[in-house]
C-alpha positions in Angstrom: 0.2 0.2 0.1 1.2 3.5 -0.7 2.8 5.9 1.8 -0.3 8.3 3.4 0.1 12.4 2.4 -0.1 13.9 5.5 -2.9 16.7 4.5 -2.6 18.5 7.7 0.8 19.4 7.4 1.0 20.2 3.9 -2.0 22.6 4.7 -0.8 24.4 7.7 2.6 25.7 5.7 0.8 26.0 2.0 -2.4 28.0 2.9 0.0 30.5 4.7 2.4 30.9 1.8 -1.1 31.7 -0.5 -2.1 34.2 1.8 1.5 35.7 2.3 1.4 35.8 -2.0 -2.0 37.6 -2.3 -1.2 39.9 0.4 2.1 41.2 -2.1 0.1 40.6 -4.8 -2.1 43.3 -3.5 0.7 45.5 -2.4 2.1 45.5 -5.6 -1.0 46.4 -7.4 -1.8 49.2 -4.8 2.0 50.2 -4.4 4.1 49.3 -7.4 1.8 49.1 -10.2 1.0 53.5 -9.8 4.7 53.9 -9.8 5.6 51.6 -12.4 2.7 52.8 -14.9 2.0 56.5 -13.5 -1.0 58.3 -12.9 -2.3 55.9 -15.8 -2.5 53.1 -14.0 -4.9 51.6 -14.4 -5.7 53.7 -17.8 -9.3 55.4 -17.3 -10.6 53.5 -19.7 -9.2 50.4 -19.3 -12.2 48.1 -19.3 -12.5 46.7 -15.5 -15.3 46.8 -12.7 -16.0 50.0 -10.9 -13.7 49.5 -7.1 -17.5 48.4 -4.9 -17.5 45.4 -7.2 -14.2 44.4 -7.5 -14.4 44.4 -4.2 -17.5 42.6 -3.5 -15.5 39.8 -5.8 -12.6 40.2 -3.3 -13.0 37.3 -1.6 -13.5 35.5 -4.9 -10.1 36.5 -5.7 -8.8 35.5 -2.9 -10.6 32.0 -2.8 -9.0 31.6 -6.5 -5.2 32.4 -5.0 -5.6 30.1 -1.9 -6.4 27.0 -4.7 -4.4 28.3 -7.0 -0.9 28.5 -5.0 -1.9 25.7 -2.9 -1.8 23.7 -5.8 1.9 24.8 -7.3 2.7 23.7 -3.6 1.5 20.6 -3.9 2.4 20.2 -7.8 6.2 20.6 -6.7 5.9 18.1 -4.1 4.6 15.6 -6.6 7.2 16.4 -9.5 10.1 17.6 -7.5 10.3 14.5 -4.6 13.9 15.3 -4.0 13.1 18.6 -3.5 15.7 21.7 -2.5 15.7 25.6 -3.3 17.0 24.8 -7.0 14.0 22.8 -7.8 11.7 25.1 -5.8 12.8 28.4 -7.9 12.6 26.5 -10.9 9.2 25.2 -10.6 8.1 29.2 -9.6 9.4 30.0 -12.9 7.5 27.8 -14.8 4.1 27.6 -12.8 4.3 31.7 -12.8 4.5 31.5 -16.4 1.0 29.1 -16.0 -0.3 31.2 -14.3 0.4 34.3 -16.4 -0.7 32.9 -19.6 -4.0 33.8 -19.2 -2.7 37.5 -19.1 -1.1 37.0 -22.4 -4.1 35.8 -23.9 -6.3 38.6 -22.3 -3.9 41.1 -23.7 -4.9 40.4 -27.1 -8.4 40.6 -26.8 -8.2 43.8 -24.1 -7.9 47.3 -25.0 -5.7 49.7 -23.3 -3.2 47.1 -22.2 0.1 47.9 -23.4 3.3 45.5 -24.1 4.8 47.0 -20.6 2.1 46.3 -18.6 1.9 42.6 -20.0 5.9 42.3 -19.8 5.6 43.6 -15.9 2.5 41.2 -15.1 4.7 38.5 -16.5 7.9 39.3 -13.8 5.5 39.6 -11.2 3.5 36.2 -11.8 7.1 34.5 -11.7 8.5 36.6 -9.2 5.7 35.5 -6.9 5.5 32.3 -7.7 9.0 31.7 -7.2 9.2 33.6 -3.4 5.9 31.4 -2.9 7.6 28.1 -4.2 10.8 29.1 -1.8 9.3 30.0 1.0 7.5 26.5 0.7 10.1 24.5 0.5 12.0 26.5 2.9 9.1 26.3 5.8 7.7 22.7 4.7 9.3 19.7 6.8 12.8 18.6 4.6 12.4 15.5 3.0 15.7 14.0 4.8 14.1 14.9 8.0 10.5 13.0 7.0 12.3 10.0 6.1 14.1 9.9 9.2 10.8 10.0 11.2 9.0 7.3 9.3 11.4 5.2 9.7 12.0 5.9 13.3 9.0 4.4 14.6 9.7 1.1 12.6 13.4 0.8 14.3 11.5 1.4 17.9 9.2 -1.6 16.9 12.0 -4.1 15.9 
């Protein structure tokens, strides 16, 4: 029979990492976005919802971050069983690219989205996913320690 996955320990680490990433993304868009794009951030005629509607949908946005980044961490564990910071950063680069692909697709259809805005979104998404996977890797119990703990009860019983 296969090993049982420790969901509690995983979620105790992955959910705070997801929350941190969400907070950093919101901070980026509230502080650095206007600095990078000037007073035209977002452009007055950029097709977005009124702020009151955005705030009403904020819990849904938060949920999507929890789901997406928790899945990013879970896939990291499954794809890189040996783990390590280098592999976490590499997976963050790929995961960030996957996260931002819809932005690239919307760029084609959404008026007043500039190449600069798209490139900054790509860099931001990749950087946040690299940070998320690296923080997850550092916070999650190292694989060597997990293996040692799994072997310890068997040795005690013998």
